[in-house]
VOTIVO-343629 format. One record per residue (C-alpha): x negated, y negated, z; residue in one letter. Coordinates in steps of 0.05 Angstrom, whole numbers, plus 32768, in hexadecimal, padded with zeros to 4 digits. Layout:
N
XYZa
...
//
This chain:
653
7FFD80048002m
7FC37FCF800El
7FA47FE07FCBd
7FE27FCA7FAEc
7FED7F8B7FCEf
7FA67F797FB9q
7FAE7F8C7F75n
7FEC7F5F7F73y
7FBC7F277F98a
7F877F377F63e
7FC67F297F27k
7FD37EEF7F4Bi
7F927ECA7F4Cm
7F867EDA7EFEr
7FC07EAF7EF8r
7FA17E6D7F06k
7FAC7E4E7ECEk
7FEF7E4E7EE5w
7FEA7E2D7F27f
7FE47DE87F16l
80217DE67EE7p
80477E137F21a
803C7DD97F59v
804B7DA37F2El
808F7DCC7F1Ci
80A47DD57F68s
808F7D8A7F77v
80B37D6D7F45i
80FC7D9E7F50l
80F47D8D7F99f
80E47D437F8As
81217D457F63i
814F7D6D7F8Fs
813B7D387FCDt
81547D067FA2y
819D7D1C7F9By
81A17D507FC7l
817B7D3D8014y
81B17D258051s
81847D468086g
815E7D888096i
818E7DBA8088n
81A87DF6806Bk
81AE7DD18021r
81637DB48032f
81497DF8803Em
816D7E1B8003l
814B7DDA7FCDy
81127DE07FEDl
81007E2F7FE2l
81227E277FA4l
80F07DF77F85s
80B57E217FB3l
80D07E627F92g
80D37E447F45t
808B7E3A7F54g
80787E7B7F73v
809E7E9A7F3Bl
80767E7E7F07l
802C7E987F22v
80417EDA7F37c
803B7F0D7EFDp
80757F3B7EFFr
806E7F817F26v
80597FBD7EFFe
807E7FF17F26n
80B580147F0Bi
80DE80117F4By
80D77FD07F66v
80D77FB07F1As
81267FDF7F19f
81387FC87F63l
81257F807F59s
815C7F847F11i
81887FA97F38i
818E7F6F7F75l
81867F3C7F3Fy
81C67F577F1Bl
81EA7F607F5Dv
81E07F0F7F76i
81DC7EED7F46v
82137EEE7F13p
82367ED67F4As
82097EA17F64r
82117E807F25i
82557E857F1Df
82657E5E7F57r
82297E267F45r
82577E217F04m
828D7E147F1Ee
827D7DE57F5Dl
82607DAC7F41p
82AA7DA47F27l
82DB7DC67F50y
82DE7DD87F9Ad
82FA7E1E7F81m
83277E1D7FB9t
835B7E267F7Ag
83377E677F5Fl
83627EA57F5Cl
835B7EE27F76e
83317F0B7F46g
831D7ED57F1Aa
82D27ED67F35e
82CF7F237F2El
82E17F137ED6v
82B37ED77ED8n
827E7F027EF3v
828A7F3B7ECBl
82807F057E8Di
823E7EF37EA5i
82277F3E7EA2l
82457F3D7E62f
821C7F127E49v
81E47F267E65y
81F07F647E3Fa
81FB7F447DFAi
81B47F257E07f
819A7F657E15l
81B27F827DD6l
81947F4F7DB3i
81517F457DD1l
81457F857DE8q
81177F6C7E22r
813C7F677E69i
81137F2E7E7Dr
81237F097E42f
816D7F217E48a
81747F047E91l
814C7EC17E7Fg
816D7EB57E40g
81B17EC17E53a
81A97E967E95n
818D7E567E5Di
81CD7E637E35f
81FE7E5E7E6Dl
81D57E287E88l
81DE7E037E54i
822A7E187E4Al
82377DFF7E8Ef
821E7DBB7E80l
823F7DAF7E45i
827D7DBD7E67n
826B7D997EA9y
826D7D547E77y
82A97D5F7E50v
82CC7D687E87c
82AB7D2A7EA6q
82BF7D047E5Cf
82F57D2B7E4Cr
83247D447E98g
832D7D8C7E74s
82ED7DC07E73s
82CF7DE27E2Bl
82EF7E0F7E0Cs
82D37E3C7DD2a
82F37E0C7D96v
82D27DD47DB1d
828A7DE97D9Al
82A97DEB7D4Fl
82B37DA77D5Ca
82637D977D73t
82517D637D38r
82917D3B7D4Dt
827C7D397D95a
82387D247D81l
824D7CE77D51t
826F7CC87DA0v
82417CE07DCAl
82177CA47DCDd
82577C807DEEs
82557CA67E2Ay
82307CA67E70r
820B7CE37E74l
82007CE67EC8t
81ED7D1A7EFEm
82057D1C7F41s
81EA7D417F7Bs
82137D8E7F6Ee
82057D887F25l
81BD7D867F35w
81C67DB77F71y
81DC7DE97F36s
81A37DD97F01i
81737DE57F39l
819A7E2B7F48w
81927E337EFDf
81497E287EF3v
813A7E5B7F29f
81687E8E7F0Ef
814E7E887EC4i
80FE7E8F7ED8i
81107EC37F15l
81357EEB7ED4g
80F57EDB7EA7f
80CE7F037EDEw
80FD7F3B7EE4c
80E37F767EB1d
80DC7FC07EB2i
80907FDA7EA2p
80AC800A7E60i
809E7FFD7E1Dr
80A7802C7DD4g
80DF804B7DB7k
80FE806A7DF1k
810680287E13y
812F80117DDEh
815580457DD4i
816B803E7E17s
817A7FF67E1Ev
81A17FF47DDEt
81CF80317DF7i
81D3800F7E3Fl
81E57FC37E1Cs
82167FDB7DF3l
823F800D7E30s
823C7FC77E52c
82617FA67E21i
828E7FDE7E0Al
829F7FE77E5Aa
82AF7F977E57f
82DC7F947E15c
83057FD47E2Ft
830B7FAF7E76f
831B7F6B7E52w
83497F8B7E1Dn
836B7FBF7E40r
836B7FB67E94s
83AE7FA17EBEd
837A7F827EEBy
838C7F387EC7f
83D57F3E7ECFe
83D27F587F17k
83AA7F1F7F27h
83D27EEB7EFFd
838A7EDF7ED4l
83A87EB47E8Bq
83A47E7E7E6An
83CD7E427E84i
83ED7E2C7E46y
84177DEF7E61w
83D47DCA7E79t
83917DDD7E67v
83717DB57EA4n
83887DE87EDAa
83627E257EB2n
83247E167ECFe
83387E0C7F12v
836B7E457F13l
83377E787EEEn
82F17E5E7EEDg
82CF7E357EACf
82B27E7B7E96l
82F77EA07E90l
83237E667E78s
82E67E617E42f
82EF7EA77E31a
833A7EA67E29f
83337E707DFCs
82FE7E8A7DD1a
833A7EC47DC6q
83727E977DB8d
83657E7C7D74f
83A37E8E7D4Fs
83ED7E847D4Dm
84117EBD7D56d
844A7ED97D25k
848E7ECC7D3Fp
84A87F137D50g
84E77F077D1Cd
84C27EEA7CEFy
84CA7EFC7CA2s
84D07ED77C54e
851E7EED7C5Fe
852C7EBA7C99k
85067E887C7Dl
85357E8A7C41m
856C7E897C69q
85507E487C8Al
854C7E217C47i
85A17E217C41e
85B47E117C85e
857D7DD07C86i
85A37DBA7C44r
85E07DBC7C61e
85CA7DA27CA8a
859F7D647C9Ay
85CA7D1F7C93r
859A7CE17C82p
85A57CA47CA7p
85C47C6B7C8Ce
85A47C267C71g
855C7C4E7C60v
853C7C267C2Et
852F7C487BEDe
84F27C1A7BD6k
84BE7C4D7BE2q
84957C167C0Dp
844D7C1F7C1Eh
843D7C4D7C5Di
840C7C357C8Bi
83FE7C617CC4c
83CA7C527CF9i
83BB7C8C7D2Bm
83987C5B7D62n
83627C7D7D8Ee
83807C7F7DD6a
83B07C4D7DC9w
83E67C577E06a
84097C2C7E30d
83F07C3C7E79l
842E7C177E99r
84587C637E8Av
84267C7C7EC5l
84397C4C7EF3g
84367C0A7F12n
83FA7BE17EEBl
83F57B9E7EF8e
83BE7B797ED5t
83A97B2D7ED0s
83C27B1E7E93e
83EA7B497E62a
83C97B827E38f
84007B927E04m
84217B517DF8p
84367B5A7DAAf
844A7BA27DB5y
84767B8A7DEAd
84977B647DC3f
849C7B967D8Al
84C47BBE7DB1s
84FF7B897DA0e
84F57B8C7D54n
84D87BCC7D3Fa
84E97C177D53v
84BC7C277D92v
84BD7C5F7DBBg
84877C977DD5y
84697CCF7DB6t
845C7D057DE4y
84187D297DD5v
83F67D617DEFd
83AB7D4A7DFBv
838B7D137E2Cl
834F7CF77E29g
83397D217DDDg
83427D4F7DABl
83617D0D7D80t
836A7D3F7D3Ca
83A17D677D64n
83CF7D287D6At
83BB7D1D7D24e
83C97D607D06f
84117D627D28e
84227D1D7D0Cm
840A7D2F7CC4l
842E7D7B7CBEt
846A7D787CE9g
84467DB57D10d
84427DB87D5Cs
840B7DC97D8Al
843E7DED7DB7a
84397E317D8Ff
83F37E307D86l
83BA7E3C7DC0s
83B27E077DEEp
83687E057DDCt
83777E0B7D94a
835C7DCE7D68v
83847DDD7D24p
83507DB17CF6y
831E7DE17D0Cq
833D7E287CFEl
83847E2B7CE8q
83797DF37CB0v
83587E187C7Fn
837D7E177C3Eh
83AA7DE47C1Fd
83E47DC77C4Ci
84217DA77C3Ah
841D7D5C7C62s
84327D1E7C64l
83FE7D0C7C31a
84157D487C07h
84537D337C0Ci
84507CED7BF3l
84277D017BBDr
84627D227B99e
84867CEA7BA0q
84557CC07B7Eg
842F7CA07BBBy
83E17C9B7BB4s
83C97CB97BF6t
83847C987C21m
836F7CB07C62a
833F7C887C82m
83197C887CC1h
82D67C517CDDp
82AF7C8D7CF3s
82897CCB7CCFv
82BA7CF47C9Bn
82A47D357CBFf
82C87D1E7D03a
82F57D597D18w
82E87D7E7CCDn
83107D3B7CABr
82EB7D477C6Cd
83057D897C63k
83497D847C81v
835A7D437C54y
83577D647C1Bd
837E7D9C7C33y
83AF7D707C4Af
83AE7D497C01g
83997D0B7C0Df
83757CF07BCAe
83427CCA7BE9e
831D7CBF7C2Df
83007C7F7C42v
82CD7C8B7C83d
829C7C537CA1i
82697C597C67s
82A27C417C37q
82B57C097C5Ff
82B57BC87C34g
82C87B977C74t
82967B797C99d
82877BAB7CDBl
82967B8E7D17q
82857BC07D5By
82AC7BBA7D9Cv
82927BE37DD9g
82637C197DA0g
82A97C207D76y
82C37C017D32i
82F77BCC7D52s
833D7BD27D47d
833C7B927D20e
83067B9F7CF3c
832C7BE67CE2n
836E7BBA7CCEf
83457B937CA8k
832A7BCE7C7Ce
837C7BDA7C72i
83887BA07C56i
834D7BA67C27r
835C7BE87C12q
83AB7BD37C0Fy
83937B997BDBe
83677BC67BBCn
839C7C017BACr
83AE7C1F7B6Ee
83E87BEF7B59k
84267C0C7B40g
84287C3A7B6Ck
843B7C3C7BC0p
84097C507BF1l
84027C827C28f
83C97C687C4El
83BA7C897C8Ff
83867C737CC4n
83687C8D7CFDv
83467C4F7D25t
830B7C5A7D5Ei
83007C1E7D87q
83297C3B7DC2n
82FC7C757DBFh
82EB7C927E07g
82AA7C7E7E22g
82BD7C3E7E47y
82797C297E5Ag
826A7BFB7E20g
82627BAE7E15n
82AF7B9D7E16t
82BB7B5B7E33a
82E87B637E72i
831A7B297E66l
83557B437E89l
834E7B6D7EC7n
83847BA07EEDa
83997B817F2Be
83BE7BB57F45k
83CA7C057F3Ev
84037C237F57g
840A7BFF7FA0n
83C67BF17FA3v
83987BB67F96p
83637BD17F66a
832B7BB17F84k
833D7BE27FBAd
833B7C267F94i
82EF7C217F83g
82D27C247F36d
83027C077F07v
82CF7BF37ECFy
82E87C2B7EA8d
83337C157EADl
832B7BCB7E9Ed
82FE7BDA7E66t
83327C017E4Cy
836F7BCA7E55l
83387BA37E2Bn
83347BC27DF0l
838B7BD67DF2i
83897B7D7DF7k
835E7B897DB5l
838C7BBA7D94t
83C67B8D7DA3d
83A77B547D82e
838D7B7D7D44a
83D07B977D36f
83EF7B4F7D41e
83C67B3B7D0Am
83CC7B797CE0l
841B7B747CDAl
84157B2A7CCBa
83F17B367C8Fy
84237B6A7C7Bf
84617B3E7C8Ce
84517B0C7C4Ek
844A7B447C27e
84847B4D7BEFe
84817B8F7BE4e
84A37BC97C1Bp
84787BDD7C52v
84837C077C88i
84497C0F7CBCi
84457C3F7CFAc
84137C427D33m
84117C727D64f
83DF7C8D7D9Bg
83BF7CCE7D9Ad
83B17CD97DDFh
83B07CAC7E1Cq
83687C9E7E3Fp
83467CC67E6Er
83367CA07EB5l
83147CA57EF2g
833D7CCD7F2Cd
83437C8C7F50n
836B7C737F21f
839D7CAB7F20y
839D7CB47F65d
83B27C677F72a
83E57C627F37i
84027CA47F43f
83FC7CA17F99g
84127CE37FB9e
842F7CFA7F83s
83E77CFD7F58n
83F27D517F4Fl
84327D587F40s
84467D7A7EFFe
84727D367EEAd
84337D097EFAc
840A7D337ECBq
84417D2F7E98t
84407CE67E90l
83F27CEF7E78k
84077D067E39y
84347CD17E25i
841C7C957DEBt
843F7C637DC1p
845E7C577D86y
84747C237D54v
84967C267D0Ei
84967BE97CEEw
84AE7BC47CA6n
84A47B8A7C7Fn
84E97B8B7C64f
851B7B7F7C99d
853D7BCB7C97a
85657BEB7CCFd
853A7C237CDEl
855A7C667D07p
85487C617D50v
851D7CA97D66y
851E7CA07DB2g
84DB7CB97DC8d
84C27CF87DAAm
84807D277DA0s
84547D207D6Da
846A7D4E7D44n
84A97D297D27y
84897CEA7D21l
84767CF07CD2g
84B87D0C7CC6a
84D87CC67CE7a
84A47C9C7CC3v
84BB7CC07C78l
84FF7CC17C95e
84FB7C707C96c
84CF7C677C53a
85147C8B7C3Ag
84E67CB77C12v
85037D037BFAe
84FD7D2F7C34l
84DF7D7D7C2Ep
850C7DA17C54l
84D47DB17C8Ey
84DF7D6D7CA2y
852E7D697C8Fq
85287DA57CCDf
84FC7D7D7CF6l
852C7D3B7D02l
855F7D6C7D11q
853C7D937D3Cl
85217D487D65q
85617D3B7D62k
856A7D7E7D9Bk
85317D7E7DB9y
85097D3B7DB1p
84CB7D547DD1v
84AA7D967DC4i
84657D9F7DE6s
84377DD97E03r
84527DC27E46e
849E7DC87E37r
849F7DFC7DFEi
84AB7E3D7E32n
84EB7E1A7E4Fe
85077E187E02i
84E37E507DDAk
851D7E7F7DDAg
85487E4D7DBBe
85607E5F7D74e
85487E237D50m
85057E207D78i
84FE7E6C7D63r
85117E497D18q
84DC7E167D20y
84A57E4A7D39q
84B17E6F7CEFm
84B37E347CC6l
846E7E187CE2q
84527E667CEBy
84577E6A7C9Cn
84437E1E7C98h
83FC7E237CB9l
83EC7E6B7CB6m
84057E837C70e
83DF7E737C3Bk
84137E797C01n
84487E5A7C33y
84927E4D7C15l
848D7E0A7BEEk
84D27E037BE2e
84D27DF37C2Fl
84967DC37C32f
84997DA87BF2s
84CD7D6F7BCEv
84B77D897B8Fl
84EB7DCC7B7Cq
//
């Protein structure tokens, strides 16, 4: 035994070149930990001291070549580390008190599953353990900052939107919290420890054994996932009415795994082409167009305004001056109301999808982004429908064209032209790092003035001024004075709130300028503006404005309401729709314009009268109703069938 220790000590001495780097790394880790974590000589102090020293020691110490010691170290690693990693992925965001019984075991099994995949690919235990933990660390950090910026955890489909995320990343502040650093420190230690663990065996038999072992583990996990009743017994499931609840109840890795398996739309049980054909006559007989709608084929301009919201729907909000004065005036001479959306603080493309297609997110996974997955073929949208009636069609966005895959999606939707930031002819003006709404609306005017004469124009614009990350250089001219029943100065940092309110004031002024221009135009014009989602603001704001009811379901629902306006310059009496979900808004605009409506849109307008709001939160209450089942069948045909029934979605028969 003494000889073994002497031999091991000699091996350590032969690694002298590692001494200095190991000491530096330990000192750096300890210094950073002290900066973020020090609160006296306590348990946490001892732990971060040991983790800092342990990381350096592992860098110096060579791996043990005794096969029994190696096996024992690997077994202990697999027993202890996954559970600890799971906790360190959760605690910087949640206190884990809401975690469902049985959820921790599944999350730990997912970590072991990741180890098995890395082992199958890399064929070395040390690389599998170390490499898998690097992967988990990256995933954890992405999730942490996504939660900070958007208020909901990372889903599998978010990874398909990486290019989009990178275009707005520089507007957010990447901050470090004490709990986040504590988790990173544990990860660093476990990564180095993983690379330290190995079995001193090589050769063909070793690789065969490793392959069999990893495949067996992967097969066992897949069998457990697909055939076990463990999930039903412990009520572990994807929460469809609010994505935010998924990680709190299930843990991050399990909620992420749920999102990965939930990309497609379920085929309705009674779906058939024969039933769809029966619907055609029913729709024709039931729809009656409103009286007094114009038949002038007006130009149609639709603006989905980034994070445009009236925060007064949440509760009492008093400010030093009005932040939506023009909008408040419009409520007297235009069709206005509230749009119910299914996203908060992000996923702009989902509201856009509902408005342009008439399809509802309620029938899709709560983590679905149709622009990334389902929209992979030509689909009749507002653009297709209006092109069939002689309109020229243009999409416009003051950012890069590939954001949310729009460069492909707009082709599928039937837009003839897509004007992105590189094609703006207006002098660019920025507010808080993004193109201002004033600049954006001036470009709308420019495009209108240079349109193809003799043809009506359909222009769909997505703005960006009010995008999240409210820490830019926006001038603060008005302030929140009272939130709920609490003076704004007493609720902590309200800089994000004040910044946002000033942005909305700028939007209000820009919209007034836009309507003033078109009010003087002789040719008929209809303009619709709506918000894609509310901003995600700090917990102190929601605590104040909701008071003791902050966590109630009713209060959470209020976060998914944005305004809409439909205005015209020829004083037509437009139909009144009231509040509605975003999937109806496109049909309402077409009806106001007096253009011919496809049967699908006629059906939507009938459906809106009976079920004005269809959302993920409410779908379970009404999914058994006859018209809702018909809607689901129509949407499945429209979105999932490449050879969908044109009789339902086109005006060309």
